[in-house]
C-alpha positions, 0 to 999 in steps of 0.5 A, spaced: 832 301 609 829 303 616 834 307 620 836 303 627 832 308 631 826 306 627 827 299 627 828 300 635 821 303 635 818 298 631 820 293 635 817 296 641 810 297 637 810 289 636 804 285 639 803 278 638 796 276 642 796 269 640 799 265 645 802 258 644 796 255 647 791 260 644 787 254 640 786 250 646 784 256 650 779 257 645 776 250 646 776 251 653 773 257 653 767 254 648 766 249 653 766 254 659 761 258 655 756 252 654 756 251 662 755 258 663 748 261 666 749 268 667 747 271 661 746 270 653 751 275 652 757 270 653 756 266 647 762 266 642 762 266 635 763 259 631 768 257 626 763 257 621 761 264 623 768 267 623 769 264 616 763 267 613 765 274 616 772 274 612 768 274 606 764 281 608 765 287 604 771 292 606 768 299 606 768 304 611 761 305 615 762 312 616 762 313 609 759 307 606 759 300 607 755 295 603 755 289 607 753 293 613 748 297 609 745 290 606 744 288 614 740 295 616 736 294 610 734 287 611 732 288 619 728 295 617 724 290 612 723 284 616 721 289 622 716 293 617 720 300 618 723 305 613 731 304 615 736 301 619 742 303 623 748 299 625 750 300 632 755 298 637 751 296 643 744 295 645 745 301 650 748 306 644 742 304 640 737 305 646 740 312 648 741 314 641 733 313 640 731 317 646 736 322 644 733 322 637 726 323 639 727 328 644 728 335 643 728 340 648 728 339 656 724 338 660 721 332 658 720 325 661 720 318 659 716 312 662 718 305 662 718 299 667 722 300 673 726 293 671 727 296 664 734 296 661 734 303 659 733 305 667 737 300 671 743 298 666 744 304 662 748 308 667 743 314 667 744 315 660 737 318 659 739 323 664 746 324 661 745 324 654 738 327 653 737 331 660 730 327 660 727 324 667 725 317 667 719 315 670 720 308 672 713 304 673 711 298 677 706 294 673 700 293 677 699 286 675 707 284 677 708 282 670 708 287 665 705 295 664 698 296 662 695 301 658 692 303 665 699 304 668 701 308 662 695 313 663 695 314 670 702 316 670 703 319 663 704 327 664 700 331 659 700 337 663 702 344 661 704 345 669 711 348 669 712 344 675 712 337 671 716 334 665 711 332 660 712 325 658 714 325 650 716 317 650 714 311 652 719 306 652 717 298 653 722 292 653 720 285 650 722 281 652 723 284 659 728 279 664 725 273 659 718 275 660 713 276 654 710 283 653 703 281 651 702 284 644 695 286 645 697 290 651 702 293 647 697 295 641 693 298 647 698 302 650 701 304 643 694 307 641 693 311 647 700 314 647 700 316 639 693 319 641 696 324 645 701 325 640 707 322 643 712 317 641 713 309 642 720 306 643 721 298 644 728 296 647 727 289 643 734 286 645 731 279 645 725 280 641 727 274 637 725 270 643 718 273 642 718 272 635 720 264 636 716 263 642 709 266 639 710 265 632 709 272 631 712 276 625 717 281 627 713 286 623 707 285 627 711 285 634 714 292 631 708 295 628 706 299 634 713 303 635 716 309 632 723 306 633 726 299 635 732 297 638 734 289 636 740 286 639 745 281 635 749 279 641 743 277 646 740 271 644 743 270 637 750 269 638 753 275 634 760 278 637 757 285 637 752 290 635 745 292 635 740 295 629 736 301 630 730 302 626 725 307 624 723 312 619 728 314 614 728 321 617 729 318 624 735 314 622 738 320 618 738 324 625 740 318 629 746 317 624 748 324 626 747 322 633 751 316 633 757 320 630 756 325 635 757 320 641 763 317 638 759 311 635 761 312 627 765 306 625 769 304 620 770 297 617 764 294 620 762 289 614 765 283 618 760 285 624 755 285 619 756 278 616 756 275 623 750 278 625 747 276 618 750 269 619 746 269 626 740 271 623 740 265 618 743 260 623 742 261 630 735 264 630 732 257 628 735 255 635 731 259 639 725 254 640 730 249 643 733 254 647 726 255 650 725 248 651 731 247 655 729 253 659 723 249 661 726 243 662 731 246 667 725 250 670 721 243 671 727 240 674 728 246 679 721 246 681 721 238 682 727 239 687 722 244 691 725 251 689 721 257 688 720 259 681 719 267 682 719 268 674 718 262 669 721 260 663 717 264 658 723 264 654 730 263 656 730 266 663 728 263 670 728 267 676 728 262 682 729 262 690 732 256 693 731 258 700 725 253 701 730 247 701 734 251 705 740 252 700 743 259 698 745 262 692 752 262 694 752 254 696 749 253 689 755 257 686 760 254 690 758 247 689 757 248 682 764 251 681 768 245 684 765 240 679 770 237 675 767 241 669 765 247 673 758 251 672 758 259 672 752 261 675 750 268 678 744 269 683 737 268 682 737 269 674 739 263 670 740 264 663 739 259 657 742 260 651 744 257 644 750 254 646 748 252 653 749 244 653 744 239 656 749 236 660 750 243 663 743 243 665 743 236 668 749 238 672 746 244 675 740 240 677 744 235 680 748 240 684 741 243 687 738 236 688 744 234 692 744 240 696 737 239 698 738 232 700 744 234 704 740 239 708 734 235 709 739 229 712 741 235 717 734 236 719 732 242 715 724 242 714 721 246 709 717 252 711 710 254 710 709 257 703 709 264 703 706 269 698 709 275 701 713 277 695 708 275 690 711 275 683 717 280 685 724 277 684 730 279 686 735 281 680 742 278 682 748 278 678 754 276 682 758 272 677 761 266 680 767 264 676 770 257 676 775 255 681 782 254 678 784 247 679 
């Protein structure tokens, strides 16, 4: 029998996370997600995904976890690589990949100036690997070319420079598709110099769906690839890093070193497997909905600064006299609010068509109000070319 002292401690330790309204709260959250355009990372597991996850194996992934191993093997197989490694996040996957490729500084990594590994991973390449990042602006304002890489790759033995050891590409990058023929040219050149290629393929699923190209073909030019399950596919957490057997063995050691060794990951692996089976086939309809939104915005008169090649659109409402803040404020005041950021609009597998219609109605209404107030559309300007602003200011619905 427990002592009174222990019973008191046990009482203090107790925690019940489930409120009296949590079931309704989750229903409300799913509704909010269906009307949220800030990212595709905000998708939530469905009851069916949860149910499938409860059937997963119960191993410890630091030792051996069967469901997780099955997922790793499957992703390696479909990407044409020897082995895979489940990761807690895309950032961990990218950074561990770079650390595994890189040996002893000084060295540098080439990437697009908009790349996730450069802008949104907290300077991880410098912190974890001691690597300089060489962010390049594509000469064609869309994607890096083999000429861009050749002109900037450091191959000199001059002690003033950090030699380039890895070229890291991203596909999709802000929703745009990197032409495969250019990737092959870059890969051939980089490998001819004895250097490595890494792909941040967080949203490579979208490329496969839109171009109807196999994942193996998309991944063949790379020595390592990171693929995300929680971007686009709707799993709650996780990415997979693939490469050679030796590379993945070394990466597994770095994962442990970085604090990424996980225990009962079977439930996460099952969610990812469910997403691959049931959510990947939804991506063509996501792209179609994004194109509908793009066409609607363009018809209203806003500038499209980066088109809906897959699931993202970047737009500029200033030609109709409207600001992002005005759109966000009006959208947040709807009876069923929309959650918007700035210039970036993301459509995902749980976006409702009614949310797209509501978004277009808000922009159209504001445009008409500005026109009635005397706003005259300025003459078109090409000053900004195809360069768009990265604006990620989350605007939450106002409480009612």
